[in-house]
N, CA and C of each residue as an Amber inpcrd file, in Angstrom:
protein
   222
-117.8300000 -25.2850000-190.6860000-117.0640000 -24.9390000-191.6120000
-117.3190000 -24.1340000-192.9550000-119.0900000 -25.1890000-193.3700000
-119.4920000 -24.5960000-194.4730000-120.4910000 -23.1990000-194.4470000
-120.4410000 -23.0630000-193.1670000-121.3170000 -21.3750000-192.6180000
-120.2750000 -20.5870000-193.4390000-118.5930000 -21.0540000-192.6170000
-117.9480000 -19.4300000-192.9070000-117.5730000 -19.2350000-194.1910000
-117.8380000 -20.3820000-194.8850000-117.1880000 -20.5160000-196.3260000
-118.8040000 -19.3020000-196.7310000-119.5630000 -19.9620000-196.4930000
-120.9620000 -19.1360000-197.4090000-121.0360000 -17.7720000-196.9270000
-120.3560000 -17.4480000-195.5820000-120.5710000 -15.8560000-195.3670000
-119.8280000 -14.9650000-196.0190000-118.8530000 -15.6750000-196.9740000
-117.7280000 -15.1160000-197.7340000-118.5590000 -14.4290000-198.5740000
-119.3920000 -15.2970000-198.8940000-119.9160000 -14.9550000-200.5840000
-120.7700000 -13.7350000-200.0650000-121.2480000 -13.0650000-199.5590000
-122.1350000 -12.1460000-198.5510000-121.3190000 -11.4100000-198.5740000
-120.2780000 -11.5550000-197.5290000-119.2480000 -10.2890000-196.8810000
-118.1600000  -9.8450000-197.6250000-117.5290000 -10.9350000-198.8180000
-116.8350000  -9.9250000-199.3430000-116.9960000  -9.1330000-200.6530000
-118.2050000  -9.2890000-201.2010000-118.4250000  -8.2500000-201.9420000
-119.2470000  -7.1610000-201.1410000-119.7820000  -7.5470000-200.3440000
-120.1760000  -5.9370000-199.4030000-118.9420000  -5.4360000-199.0020000
-117.8640000  -6.0600000-198.4050000-116.9710000  -5.3020000-198.0750000
-116.3210000  -4.2780000-199.7160000-116.2380000  -4.9310000-200.6630000
-115.6020000  -4.6830000-201.5330000-116.8350000  -3.3560000-202.3350000
-117.7180000  -3.5000000-202.2340000-118.8140000  -2.1200000-202.5220000
-118.6380000  -0.9370000-201.2840000-118.5820000  -1.6160000-200.0280000
-118.5810000  -0.3400000-199.3080000-117.1000000   0.3490000-199.5280000
-115.9520000  -0.2340000-199.5800000-114.7960000   0.0530000-200.1540000
-114.5460000   1.2520000-201.3460000-115.7250000   0.6360000-202.1610000
-115.7200000   1.8470000-203.7070000-116.5480000   3.0480000-203.3650000
-117.7550000   2.7680000-202.4170000-118.6920000   3.6830000-202.0990000
-117.4310000   5.0920000-201.7470000-116.7760000   4.5390000-200.6430000
-116.0380000   4.9660000-199.7950000-114.9620000   5.8690000-200.3380000
-114.2420000   5.6420000-201.3870000-113.5190000   5.6270000-202.0980000
-114.4990000   7.3450000-203.2460000-115.6530000   6.7800000-203.7870000
-116.1150000   7.4510000-204.4980000-116.8490000   8.8150000-203.6350000
-117.1270000   8.6740000-202.6080000-117.5900000   9.7340000-201.6400000
-115.9180000  10.7940000-201.4030000-114.9850000   9.9390000-200.9640000
-113.6330000  10.7800000-200.7320000-113.5860000  11.4860000-202.2190000
-113.9000000  11.2160000-203.0730000-113.4290000  11.9660000-204.3290000
-114.2490000  13.0190000-204.3310000-115.6040000  12.9420000-204.3870000
-116.4680000  13.6980000-204.1250000-116.3960000  15.0380000-203.3970000
-115.7760000  14.5550000-202.0940000-115.5420000  15.6170000-201.2130000
-114.5050000  16.5730000-201.3770000-113.5010000  15.8440000-202.2480000
-112.1360000  16.3400000-202.5510000-112.4150000  17.4190000-203.6580000
-113.0790000  17.0670000-204.4630000-113.3920000  18.0230000-205.7260000
-114.5210000  19.0730000-205.2760000-115.2830000  19.0580000-204.7820000
-116.3750000  20.2260000-203.6450000-115.4620000  21.0790000-202.8090000
-114.4590000  20.6010000-202.1150000-113.4200000  21.6950000-201.6980000
-112.3420000  22.0460000-202.7370000-112.0750000  21.6180000-203.6710000
-111.7100000  22.1760000-204.6610000-112.0840000  23.4500000-205.4110000
-113.3830000  23.2280000-205.6490000-114.5370000  23.9570000-206.4400000
-114.8480000  25.2260000-205.5270000-114.8500000  24.7260000-204.0400000
-114.9230000  26.0610000-202.7200000-113.7490000  26.8360000-203.1480000
-112.5720000  26.3200000-203.0570000-111.4780000  27.1960000-203.1000000
-111.4050000  27.9210000-204.1510000-111.7660000  27.7230000-205.4010000
-111.6990000  28.3670000-206.4480000-112.6320000  29.5960000-206.0770000
-113.7950000  29.4470000-205.5800000-114.5140000  30.1190000-205.5210000
-114.8890000  31.2370000-204.4480000-113.8600000  31.3150000-203.4780000
-114.0250000  32.0860000-202.1700000-114.3990000  31.4400000-201.3410000
-114.8690000  30.1300000-201.3470000-115.1980000  29.3380000-200.1660000
-116.5130000  29.2010000-200.2190000-117.0740000  29.3620000-201.1860000
-118.5310000  29.0330000-201.5730000-118.5830000  27.8120000-202.7400000
-119.8570000  27.2390000-202.7630000-120.0110000  26.8760000-203.9850000
-120.4740000  27.6830000-204.9530000-120.5170000  27.6590000-206.5310000
-121.2620000  28.5370000-207.3920000-122.4240000  28.0550000-207.2600000
-123.2930000  29.1060000-207.6880000-124.8950000  29.3170000-207.8450000
-125.0390000  28.2710000-209.1610000-125.9210000  27.5720000-209.0080000
-126.7120000  26.5650000-210.0810000-127.3700000  27.3000000-210.8900000
-127.0990000  27.1080000-212.2350000-128.0570000  27.9200000-213.1590000
-129.3500000  27.5260000-213.2590000-130.2520000  28.4970000-213.2960000
-131.8170000  28.0350000-213.2870000-132.3590000  27.7880000-214.7170000
-131.6860000  26.7600000-215.2710000-132.5040000  26.1720000-216.2960000
-134.1350000  25.8670000-216.2260000-134.5800000  26.6370000-217.7800000
-135.9950000  26.5060000-217.6490000-136.5080000  24.8770000-217.3170000
-135.7580000  23.8230000-218.0510000-136.3780000  21.9960000-218.0400000
-135.8590000  21.4530000-216.6880000-135.4970000  22.5020000-215.5560000
-135.0220000  21.6200000-214.4570000-136.2080000  22.0380000-213.4350000
-136.4160000  20.6570000-213.0590000-137.2610000  20.6470000-211.6670000
-139.0630000  21.1960000-212.3740000-139.5190000  20.8840000-213.5030000
-140.5270000  20.8890000-214.1100000-141.4140000  19.6460000-213.5460000
-142.4100000  19.9710000-212.8820000-143.5240000  19.1150000-212.7700000
-144.7840000  19.2470000-213.2360000-145.5940000  18.2890000-213.3870000
-146.7910000  18.5890000-214.0430000-147.5990000  18.4030000-212.9310000
-147.5720000  18.0250000-211.9000000-148.8810000  17.9610000-210.7340000
-147.7480000  17.7870000-209.6370000-148.3360000  18.2540000-208.4080000
-147.8350000  18.5420000-206.8200000-147.6020000  16.8750000-206.6870000
-146.4300000  16.6380000-205.7950000-145.9730000  15.5650000-204.9900000
-147.1010000  15.3850000-203.6380000-147.6240000  13.8060000-203.7510000
-148.4880000  13.9600000-202.4810000-148.0800000  14.2360000-201.3960000
-146.9090000  14.1250000-200.8010000-146.0700000  14.3270000-200.0470000
-145.4140000  15.6530000-199.6930000-145.7280000  16.5950000-200.6320000
-145.5890000  18.2130000-200.4000000-144.6830000  18.6810000-201.4910000
-143.8030000  20.0390000-201.3870000-143.1410000  20.5820000-202.5460000
-141.8230000  19.8500000-202.9920000-141.4990000  18.8720000-202.3100000
-139.7370000  18.6660000-202.5690000-140.1400000  17.4960000-203.1320000
-138.9150000  16.5130000-203.4680000-139.1850000  15.3690000-203.8420000
-139.0490000  14.5190000-202.6110000-139.0160000  12.7850000-202.9600000
-139.0810000  12.1070000-201.8670000-137.2950000  11.9740000-201.2690000
-136.7270000  12.2650000-201.7320000-135.7460000  11.9250000-201.1520000
-135.0940000  13.4220000-200.6940000-135.3740000  14.6160000-200.8390000
-134.9380000  15.8460000-200.4390000-134.1700000  16.0180000-199.3200000
-133.2080000  16.3780000-199.3580000-132.1150000  16.7620000-197.9400000
-132.3840000  18.3510000-198.0260000-132.4310000  19.2850000-196.8590000
-132.2580000  20.3960000-197.3550000-130.4870000  20.9700000-197.3620000
-129.7390000  20.1350000-196.6100000-128.1630000  20.4730000-196.2990000
-127.3860000  20.0730000-197.7150000-128.0780000  19.1560000-198.3950000
-127.2530000  18.5900000-199.7080000-128.1080000  19.6030000-201.3700000
-128.9600000  19.3540000-200.9170000-129.8570000  19.8240000-202.3190000
-130.3140000  21.3230000-202.3110000-130.2610000  21.7980000-203.2040000
-130.5500000  23.4150000-203.3320000-131.5560000  23.7870000-203.6810000
């Protein structure tokens, strides 16, 4: 019986976090679809600010960041 009680200390917060993340992701997807609908089915271009993506030296693994995803990142 003690093992079942102990697993609730891990599983209950984990389920709460998973539910929260799912809700946040759903809100983000809904917002992204709204922005696409306003702009003719495409996301608007991100302004090329001078202070974004400034690097003093190259990454050892290539030109992109470690967590670069070509399907999501611009």
